[in-house]
C-alpha positions in Angstrom: -52.2 2.3 106.4 -52.2 4.8 103.5 -49.4 5.0 101.0 -47.9 8.2 101.4 -48.2 10.1 97.8 -46.8 12.8 96.1 -47.7 16.8 96.6 -47.4 19.2 93.8 -47.7 23.1 94.7 -47.2 26.3 93.2 -45.1 28.1 95.0 -44.0 31.9 95.0 -41.2 31.0 92.7 -41.8 27.9 91.0 -43.5 24.8 91.4 -42.5 22.4 94.3 -43.2 18.5 94.4 -42.6 16.3 97.7 -42.2 12.8 96.5 -41.9 10.0 98.7 -38.8 7.8 98.7 -40.3 4.2 98.2 -37.2 2.6 100.0 -37.8 4.7 103.7 -41.0 5.1 105.2 -41.4 8.8 106.1 -38.7 10.4 103.3 -39.2 12.9 101.0 -37.6 14.5 97.9 -38.2 18.2 97.5 -37.8 19.6 93.7 -38.6 23.0 92.4 -39.3 23.0 88.8 -37.9 19.4 88.5 -34.7 20.2 90.1 -34.0 18.5 93.4 -33.5 21.1 96.2 -33.9 18.9 99.7 -34.2 15.3 101.0 -35.7 14.6 104.2 -36.2 11.7 106.4 -38.5 12.6 109.2 -37.5 9.3 111.2 -33.7 9.9 110.8 -33.0 13.6 110.4 -29.4 12.5 110.9 -30.0 11.1 107.4 -28.5 13.6 104.9 -28.5 12.0 101.3 -27.3 14.9 99.0 -23.7 14.9 99.0 -22.8 18.4 99.5 -25.3 18.3 102.6 -23.3 15.3 103.9 -19.9 17.5 103.8 -21.4 20.5 105.6 -22.4 17.8 108.1 -19.0 17.0 108.6 -17.8 20.5 108.8 -20.9 20.7 111.5 -19.7 17.7 113.4 -15.9 19.4 113.5 -17.4 22.6 115.5 -16.5 23.3 119.0 -17.3 20.6 122.0 -19.0 17.3 120.3 -22.7 17.6 120.7 -22.4 21.0 122.2 -25.0 23.2 120.9 -24.5 26.0 118.2 -26.2 29.2 117.3 -26.8 28.7 113.3 -27.9 30.7 110.5 -29.8 29.1 107.5 -29.7 31.4 104.4 -31.9 29.3 102.1 -34.3 27.0 103.5 -35.4 24.2 101.2 -37.1 21.3 103.2 -34.7 22.5 106.7 -32.8 19.3 106.0 -29.6 20.7 107.6 -31.8 22.5 110.8 -32.9 19.2 111.1 -29.5 17.7 111.2 -28.3 20.2 113.6 -31.4 19.9 115.8 -30.9 16.3 116.3 -27.3 15.7 116.3 -26.6 19.4 118.5 -29.6 19.6 121.1 -30.3 22.9 122.5 -29.2 24.5 119.0 -30.6 27.9 118.2 -31.2 27.9 114.7 -32.7 30.9 112.5 -33.6 30.0 108.6 -34.0 32.6 106.1 -36.7 31.7 103.3 -37.1 33.8 100.5 -40.0 31.8 98.8 -43.0 32.0 101.2 -45.2 29.6 99.7 -42.2 27.0 99.7 -41.7 27.4 103.2 -45.5 27.2 104.3 -45.7 24.1 101.9 -42.7 21.9 104.0 -43.9 23.2 107.3 -47.1 21.6 107.0 -46.4 18.3 105.1 -42.9 18.1 106.8 -43.4 19.8 110.1 -40.7 20.6 112.6 -40.4 18.6 115.7 -41.5 20.2 118.8 -38.7 21.8 120.6 -36.4 21.6 117.5 -35.4 25.0 118.2 -35.8 26.2 114.5 -37.3 29.8 113.9 -38.1 30.1 110.1 -38.3 33.3 108.2 -39.7 34.5 104.9 -36.9 36.9 103.3 -34.4 38.0 101.5 -31.2 36.6 102.7 -28.8 39.6 102.4 -31.6 41.9 104.0 -32.1 39.8 106.9 -28.4 39.3 107.3 -27.8 43.1 107.5 -30.3 43.3 110.1 -28.8 40.7 112.3 -27.2 41.4 115.5 -23.3 41.5 115.3 -21.3 38.4 116.8 -24.9 36.3 117.3 -24.0 32.9 115.1 -21.2 30.2 115.4 -22.3 29.5 111.8 -23.5 31.1 108.5 -24.7 28.6 106.1 -25.3 30.3 102.9 -27.2 27.9 100.3 -29.3 30.1 98.2 -30.1 29.8 94.7 -32.8 31.8 92.4 -33.9 28.8 90.3 -30.1 27.1 89.3 -28.0 29.9 90.2 -26.7 31.9 93.3 -28.0 35.6 92.9 -25.3 38.2 92.2 -26.4 40.2 95.3 -25.3 37.1 97.3 -21.9 36.5 95.4 -20.3 40.0 96.9 -17.7 41.4 99.1 -20.4 43.3 100.7 -22.3 40.3 101.4 -19.3 38.2 103.0 -18.5 41.2 105.2 -21.9 41.1 106.7 -22.1 37.1 107.0 -18.5 38.1 109.0 -20.3 40.7 110.9 -23.2 38.3 112.3 -20.1 35.7 113.1 -18.7 35.4 116.6 -14.6 35.6 116.1 -14.3 31.8 116.2 -17.4 31.2 113.8 -17.5 29.7 110.4 -19.1 30.4 107.0 -20.0 28.2 104.4 -21.4 28.5 101.5 -22.9 26.3 98.8 -21.8 27.3 95.1 -21.8 25.6 91.8 -19.0 26.1 89.0 -16.9 24.0 86.2 -13.9 24.3 84.7 -12.4 27.1 84.3 -14.0 28.1 87.6 -14.1 31.8 87.1 -16.8 32.1 89.5 -15.7 29.6 92.2 -11.9 31.4 92.1 -13.7 34.6 92.2 -15.7 34.1 95.1 -13.0 32.6 96.8 -10.9 35.6 96.5 -14.1 37.4 97.9 -13.9 35.4 101.0 -10.4 35.0 101.6 -10.5 39.0 101.6 -12.5 38.7 104.9 -11.6 35.6 106.7 -8.3 34.4 107.4 -8.6 31.0 106.7 -10.4 29.7 103.5 -10.9 26.3 102.2 -12.5 24.8 99.1 -14.2 21.8 99.6 -15.6 19.3 96.1 -15.8 16.2 94.9 -12.4 15.1 92.9 -13.9 15.0 89.5 -15.2 18.5 89.8 -11.8 19.9 91.0 -10.3 18.3 88.2 -13.0 20.1 85.7 -14.2 17.0 84.8 -17.9 17.9 85.2 -20.0 20.9 86.6 -20.8 20.4 90.4 -21.4 21.5 93.9 -18.3 23.3 96.1 -18.3 24.5 99.2 -16.7 27.5 100.1 -15.6 27.4 103.8 -14.1 30.2 105.8 -13.2 31.5 109.4 -10.7 33.5 111.3 -8.9 30.8 113.2 -11.4 27.6 114.0 -11.3 26.3 111.2 -10.2 22.7 111.7 -9.0 22.1 107.7 -7.6 18.7 108.8 -10.3 17.2 110.6 -12.8 18.1 107.5 -10.5 16.3 105.1 -10.5 13.7 106.8 -14.2 13.3 107.1 -15.0 14.2 103.8 -12.1 11.8 102.4 -13.6 8.9 104.4 -17.7 9.3 103.2 -19.3 7.2 101.1 -19.2 9.6 98.4 -15.3 10.9 99.4 -14.3 14.4 98.5 -11.0 16.8 98.4 -10.2 19.8 100.5 -8.2 22.6 99.0 -6.6 24.9 101.3 -3.1 26.4 101.7 -0.6 26.6 98.9 -2.9 24.4 96.8 -5.7 26.8 97.1 -3.7 29.9 96.6 -2.5 28.0 93.3 -6.0 27.5 92.6 -7.3 31.1 93.0 -3.9 32.7 91.5 -5.1 36.1 89.3 -8.5 36.2 90.5 -9.7 39.4 93.0 -12.6 40.2 95.2 -15.8 40.8 93.7 -17.7 44.0 94.7 -21.3 44.6 94.6 -20.8 46.6 91.2 -19.2 43.7 89.7 -21.1 40.8 90.9 -22.8 38.5 89.0 -24.9 35.1 89.5 -23.5 31.9 89.5 -23.1 30.1 86.1 -26.1 28.4 84.4 -25.7 24.9 85.1 -25.3 22.6 81.8 -28.7 20.7 80.9 -29.2 17.9 83.3 -26.3 18.6 85.5 -28.6 18.4 88.7 -31.5 16.9 87.4 -33.2 13.5 88.9 -33.9 10.4 86.7 
């Protein structure tokens, strides 16, 4: 049996590389320009390696009836890690994946094909443009995990964008955005205020060291008009192998104090990560 070998390809927006994991037989790490983007175990798609994706997985597990299918929109595809997780843990789910880099999507689908009958439909396009054309009230979950290089693009960080996500969601739907920031959290605080302008219930999920301002890192911004079970999410992420905290209620209001929603005219990309913040050894 041949040992898997790394695959490197120039894609539309950089150089992508798939590297096999020596410890897991059919597992792969996807990097773009040296920055880790996704990790996939083809034999165990319910295995989530990246900490922020584990937290989204915990959120998914709290939605609706356990194991019931969901309608999900994924803005940002990578190696389709989360769609594979949902397909395995929520059979029968209908999932739309929007990836801006067509070359990257082609590479992933060729080398890491989706299982037959996965219910995952990949699309090439801009996340906001696709969302604006989507049917209202058609999704249970919208996941925004879009980075242009190492930064969230400005047009995906505004009130107009969040309103489109709210329009596409059903009344009890949930929105989650993967953001990256560090102290003093100007971007994360303004994004939280922006989402709170659209949704009735909002929370931030992150590793304690990030929330204390000790390091730059990922934070999940989660929101719903009422279906968000913050307590269940908090219990699950606190007991994970990589524990996280959930800010909500009064603690979140204190965190956001002084920040306001961001219009399209005022929107800016997320901050540039410090050198090595998301690197691999």
